[in-house]
C-alpha positions as a LaTeX table, in Angstrom:
\begin{tabular}{lrrr}
\hline
Residue & $x$ (\AA) & $y$ (\AA) & $z$ (\AA) \\
\hline
Met1 & $-5.82$ & $-11.21$ & 4.28 \\
Val2 & $-2.74$ & $-13.00$ & 5.60 \\
Ser3 & $-3.52$ & $-15.88$ & 7.90 \\
Arg4 & $-2.38$ & $-15.25$ & 11.47 \\
Lys5 & $-1.94$ & $-18.95$ & 12.23 \\
Trp6 & 1.80 & $-18.51$ & 12.54 \\
Phe7 & 2.64 & $-20.89$ & 15.34 \\
Ser8 & $-0.16$ & $-22.61$ & 17.27 \\
Lys9 & $-3.54$ & $-21.94$ & 18.85 \\
Thr10 & $-4.33$ & $-20.40$ & 22.24 \\
Ala11 & $-6.92$ & $-19.91$ & 25.02 \\
Lys12 & $-8.99$ & $-17.09$ & 26.47 \\
Phe13 & $-7.63$ & $-14.64$ & 29.02 \\
Thr14 & $-9.98$ & $-15.74$ & 31.77 \\
Thr15 & $-7.59$ & $-16.23$ & 34.67 \\
Phe16 & $-5.08$ & $-13.43$ & 34.22 \\
Gly17 & $-4.78$ & $-9.93$ & 32.78 \\
Val18 & $-3.48$ & $-8.96$ & 29.38 \\
Pro19 & 0.09 & $-7.66$ & 29.86 \\
Ser20 & 0.42 & $-3.95$ & 29.18 \\
Ile21 & 3.27 & $-2.31$ & 27.28 \\
His22 & 4.91 & $-1.40$ & 30.56 \\
Gly23 & 4.60 & $-4.88$ & 32.01 \\
Gly24 & 1.55 & $-4.35$ & 34.22 \\
Thr25 & $-1.83$ & $-5.90$ & 33.66 \\
Ser26 & $-5.09$ & $-4.65$ & 32.29 \\
Ser27 & $-8.23$ & $-6.73$ & 32.61 \\
Pro28 & $-10.06$ & $-7.47$ & 29.37 \\
Asn29 & $-13.30$ & $-7.38$ & 31.39 \\
Arg30 & $-13.06$ & $-3.79$ & 32.61 \\
Ser31 & $-16.36$ & $-1.96$ & 32.19 \\
Gly32 & $-17.17$ & 1.61 & 31.26 \\
Val33 & $-18.17$ & 3.39 & 28.11 \\
Met34 & $-14.90$ & 5.35 & 27.81 \\
Gln35 & $-12.81$ & 2.19 & 28.19 \\
Phe36 & $-14.90$ & 0.44 & 25.52 \\
Phe37 & $-14.45$ & 3.23 & 23.00 \\
Arg38 & $-10.74$ & 3.57 & 23.74 \\
Arg39 & $-10.22$ & $-0.13$ & 23.09 \\
Thr40 & $-12.37$ & $-0.34$ & 19.97 \\
Arg41 & $-10.95$ & 2.85 & 18.47 \\
Trp42 & $-7.56$ & 1.22 & 17.93 \\
Arg43 & $-8.57$ & $-2.40$ & 17.44 \\
Asp44 & $-9.05$ & $-2.38$ & 13.65 \\
Ser45 & $-5.81$ & $-0.46$ & 13.12 \\
Ala46 & $-3.94$ & $-2.83$ & 15.43 \\
Glu47 & $-5.23$ & $-5.83$ & 13.50 \\
Ala48 & $-4.12$ & $-4.22$ & 10.23 \\
Leu49 & $-0.65$ & $-3.61$ & 11.71 \\
Tyr50 & $-0.47$ & $-7.18$ & 12.93 \\
Asp51 & $-1.37$ & $-8.53$ & 9.49 \\
Ile52 & 1.53 & $-6.50$ & 8.02 \\
Ile53 & 3.90 & $-7.76$ & 10.73 \\
Val54 & 2.87 & $-11.38$ & 10.16 \\
Ala55 & 3.19 & $-11.06$ & 6.37 \\
Gln56 & 6.70 & $-9.65$ & 6.68 \\
Ser57 & 7.72 & $-12.22$ & 9.27 \\
Arg58 & 6.61 & $-15.10$ & 7.05 \\
Lys59 & 8.75 & $-14.04$ & 4.07 \\
Pro60 & 10.71 & $-17.18$ & 3.09 \\
Glu61 & 14.00 & $-15.29$ & 2.67 \\
Phe62 & 14.43 & $-15.06$ & 6.43 \\
Tyr63 & 14.36 & $-18.84$ & 6.71 \\
Ala64 & 16.12 & $-19.73$ & 3.45 \\
His65 & 18.83 & $-17.06$ & 3.38 \\
Cys66 & 19.20 & $-15.80$ & 6.95 \\
Gly67 & 19.20 & $-19.08$ & 8.85 \\
Val68 & 16.14 & $-18.36$ & 10.98 \\
Pro69 & 14.71 & $-21.75$ & 12.01 \\
Asp70 & 11.42 & $-22.44$ & 10.24 \\
Thr71 & 9.82 & $-23.71$ & 13.43 \\
Val72 & 7.26 & $-22.55$ & 15.98 \\
Asp73 & 10.04 & $-20.81$ & 17.90 \\
Gly74 & 11.57 & $-19.23$ & 14.81 \\
Arg75 & 8.24 & $-17.89$ & 13.55 \\
Phe76 & 7.40 & $-16.55$ & 17.01 \\
Asp77 & 10.71 & $-14.73$ & 17.15 \\
Met78 & 10.27 & $-13.21$ & 13.70 \\
Ile79 & 6.90 & $-11.83$ & 14.82 \\
Val80 & 8.48 & $-10.40$ & 17.96 \\
Leu81 & 11.36 & $-8.85$ & 16.01 \\
His82 & 9.05 & $-6.92$ & 13.70 \\
Ala83 & 6.57 & $-6.07$ & 16.44 \\
Phe84 & 9.46 & $-4.60$ & 18.41 \\
Val85 & 10.34 & $-1.97$ & 15.81 \\
Val86 & 6.67 & $-0.97$ & 15.53 \\
Leu87 & 6.08 & $-0.79$ & 19.29 \\
Arg88 & 9.32 & 1.17 & 19.65 \\
Arg89 & 7.91 & 3.83 & 17.32 \\
Leu90 & 4.48 & 3.94 & 18.97 \\
Lys91 & 5.28 & 3.68 & 22.66 \\
Asp92 & 5.92 & 7.37 & 23.35 \\
Arg93 & 3.44 & 8.98 & 20.96 \\
His94 & 0.58 & 6.48 & 20.76 \\
Arg95 & 0.55 & 4.26 & 23.83 \\
Asp96 & $-3.09$ & 3.27 & 23.31 \\
Ala97 & $-2.29$ & 2.08 & 19.79 \\
Ala98 & 0.75 & 0.20 & 21.07 \\
Gln99 & $-1.35$ & $-1.43$ & 23.78 \\
Ala100 & $-3.97$ & $-2.41$ & 21.21 \\
Leu101 & $-1.29$ & $-4.06$ & 19.06 \\
Leu102 & $-0.02$ & $-6.02$ & 22.06 \\
Glu103 & $-3.53$ & $-7.19$ & 22.84 \\
Val104 & $-3.99$ & $-8.38$ & 19.25 \\
Ile105 & $-0.71$ & $-10.31$ & 19.53 \\
Phe106 & $-1.75$ & $-11.93$ & 22.81 \\
Asp107 & $-5.19$ & $-12.71$ & 21.46 \\
Asp108 & $-3.54$ & $-14.52$ & 18.55 \\
Met109 & $-1.34$ & $-16.50$ & 20.93 \\
Asp110 & $-4.47$ & $-17.44$ & 22.85 \\
Arg111 & $-6.39$ & $-18.47$ & 19.74 \\
Ser112 & $-3.46$ & $-20.36$ & 18.25 \\
Leu113 & $-2.73$ & $-22.43$ & 21.35 \\
Arg114 & $-6.40$ & $-23.28$ & 21.79 \\
Glu115 & $-6.67$ & $-24.47$ & 18.20 \\
Met116 & $-3.66$ & $-26.72$ & 18.83 \\
Gly117 & $-5.66$ & $-28.40$ & 21.54 \\
Ala118 & $-4.26$ & $-26.88$ & 24.71 \\
Gly119 & $-6.70$ & $-26.77$ & 27.61 \\
Asp120 & $-7.64$ & $-23.61$ & 29.46 \\
Leu121 & $-5.12$ & $-24.05$ & 32.26 \\
Gly122 & $-2.31$ & $-25.11$ & 29.96 \\
Val123 & $-2.99$ & $-22.23$ & 27.61 \\
Gly124 & $-2.91$ & $-19.70$ & 30.43 \\
Arg125 & 0.50 & $-20.90$ & 31.58 \\
Arg126 & 1.89 & $-20.98$ & 28.05 \\
Val127 & 0.62 & $-17.52$ & 27.17 \\
Lys128 & 2.18 & $-16.18$ & 30.36 \\
Thr129 & 5.47 & $-17.80$ & 29.36 \\
Met130 & 5.25 & $-16.37$ & 25.86 \\
Ala131 & 4.35 & $-12.93$ & 27.21 \\
Lys132 & 7.44 & $-13.03$ & 29.42 \\
Ala133 & 9.53 & $-14.08$ & 26.43 \\
Leu134 & 8.09 & $-11.29$ & 24.29 \\
Tyr135 & 8.80 & $-8.58$ & 26.86 \\
Gly136 & 12.25 & $-9.98$ & 27.53 \\
Arg137 & 13.12 & $-9.87$ & 23.83 \\
Ile138 & 11.75 & $-6.34$ & 23.43 \\
Ala139 & 13.90 & $-5.16$ & 26.34 \\
Ala140 & 16.98 & $-6.95$ & 24.98 \\
Tyr141 & 16.57 & $-5.52$ & 21.47 \\
Glu142 & 15.89 & $-2.02$ & 22.79 \\
Glu143 & 19.05 & $-2.02$ & 24.86 \\
Ala144 & 21.18 & $-3.65$ & 22.16 \\
Leu145 & 19.93 & $-1.44$ & 19.33 \\
Asp146 & 21.29 & 1.59 & 21.13 \\
Gly147 & 24.65 & $-0.10$ & 21.61 \\
Asp148 & 27.17 & $-1.53$ & 19.20 \\
Gly149 & 26.66 & $-4.21$ & 16.58 \\
Ala150 & 28.19 & $-6.85$ & 18.84 \\
Ala151 & 25.49 & $-6.35$ & 21.48 \\
Leu152 & 22.72 & $-6.69$ & 18.92 \\
Ala153 & 24.35 & $-9.75$ & 17.40 \\
Glu154 & 24.45 & $-11.39$ & 20.83 \\
Ala155 & 20.80 & $-10.50$ & 21.48 \\
Leu156 & 19.82 & $-12.11$ & 18.17 \\
Arg157 & 21.87 & $-15.24$ & 18.89 \\
Arg158 & 20.15 & $-15.64$ & 22.27 \\
Asn159 & 16.65 & $-15.06$ & 20.95 \\
Leu160 & 16.05 & $-15.27$ & 17.20 \\
Tyr161 & 18.66 & $-18.03$ & 16.87 \\
Gly162 & 18.18 & $-19.45$ & 20.35 \\
Thr163 & 17.45 & $-22.99$ & 19.14 \\
Val164 & 20.16 & $-23.23$ & 16.44 \\
Val165 & 23.80 & $-22.33$ & 15.85 \\
Pro166 & 23.73 & $-19.76$ & 13.04 \\
Gly167 & 26.58 & $-18.90$ & 10.73 \\
Pro168 & 28.19 & $-15.52$ & 11.45 \\
Glu169 & 27.07 & $-14.18$ & 8.08 \\
Cys170 & 23.43 & $-14.91$ & 8.98 \\
Val171 & 23.72 & $-13.00$ & 12.22 \\
Glu172 & 25.49 & $-10.10$ & 10.52 \\
Thr173 & 22.76 & $-9.96$ & 7.89 \\
Met174 & 20.00 & $-9.84$ & 10.48 \\
Val175 & 21.86 & $-7.19$ & 12.51 \\
Ala176 & 22.01 & $-5.02$ & 9.40 \\
Tyr177 & 18.37 & $-5.77$ & 8.59 \\
Leu178 & 17.14 & $-4.85$ & 12.06 \\
His179 & 19.13 & $-1.61$ & 12.05 \\
Ala180 & 17.74 & $-0.73$ & 8.62 \\
Glu181 & 14.13 & $-1.51$ & 9.48 \\
Ala182 & 14.27 & 0.28 & 12.83 \\
Ala183 & 15.61 & 3.37 & 11.04 \\
Ser184 & 12.98 & 3.06 & 8.32 \\
Val185 & 10.09 & 2.76 & 10.77 \\
Glu186 & 11.46 & 5.73 & 12.74 \\
Gln187 & 11.06 & 7.80 & 9.56 \\
Gln188 & 7.40 & 6.83 & 9.23 \\
Ser189 & 4.77 & 8.95 & 10.92 \\
Pro190 & 3.65 & 7.46 & 14.25 \\
Glu191 & 0.18 & 8.83 & 13.52 \\
Ser192 & 0.03 & 6.89 & 10.25 \\
Ile193 & 1.37 & 3.74 & 11.90 \\
Ala194 & $-1.19$ & 4.06 & 14.69 \\
Thr195 & $-3.97$ & 4.04 & 12.11 \\
Gly196 & $-2.67$ & 0.88 & 10.42 \\
Ser197 & $-0.33$ & 2.24 & 7.74 \\
Leu198 & 3.12 & 0.64 & 7.85 \\
Ser199 & 5.81 & $-0.27$ & 5.35 \\
Phe200 & 8.68 & $-2.73$ & 5.72 \\
Gly201 & 11.45 & $-3.11$ & 3.18 \\
Pro202 & 12.12 & $-6.41$ & 1.37 \\
Pro203 & 13.97 & $-9.02$ & 3.41 \\
Pro204 & 17.64 & $-9.81$ & 2.74 \\
Gly205 & 18.04 & $-11.96$ & $-0.35$ \\
Asn206 & 15.04 & $-10.39$ & $-2.08$ \\
Gly207 & 16.66 & $-7.72$ & $-4.19$ \\
Arg208 & 18.06 & $-5.58$ & $-1.42$ \\
Arg209 & 21.09 & $-6.04$ & 0.75 \\
Ala210 & 20.54 & $-4.75$ & 4.27 \\
Val211 & 23.08 & $-2.01$ & 5.00 \\
\hline
\end{tabular}
């Protein structure tokens, strides 16, 4: 199994709710048999999806050929980019599965920050900040993907390349890649994705040119 230690280690959600897909909150401590079974039904599938997302996001071609910074920020943004196309496919047909995937992502943030030595209070603040960043990026990519290539290029410069100045060819390559992967995931059954079956294409520079 691919290691999920992709950026740093985090803390428990003891002082605030887990953000929902629509930006609200849902307490991880809610009781009730139906709530328990709804959460556990999707958990294993969500973890399988997350492993696939992490494995794709860690492909070295993104960092060596596409100019994505091989840093905490760059790895975080690659996770968000791939999670976005999956959540986009699930959000209307399988909201519970999408929510479960988000909770796995936030749990990994929590665990990663904690392992890096952040205290409970510091972790809570940092996870909140990262949650805000994740939702902001999802909204930006959603809006830009439905627009022209220039809008998506600008969204990638602000977010994926927010800590560096990328070459225009790198941005163009990632615009093409994101369009291609979003289209590919849209062709995959949301039911299959919800149960943990997902396929990404090879990254640019690995035998396929994104078109």
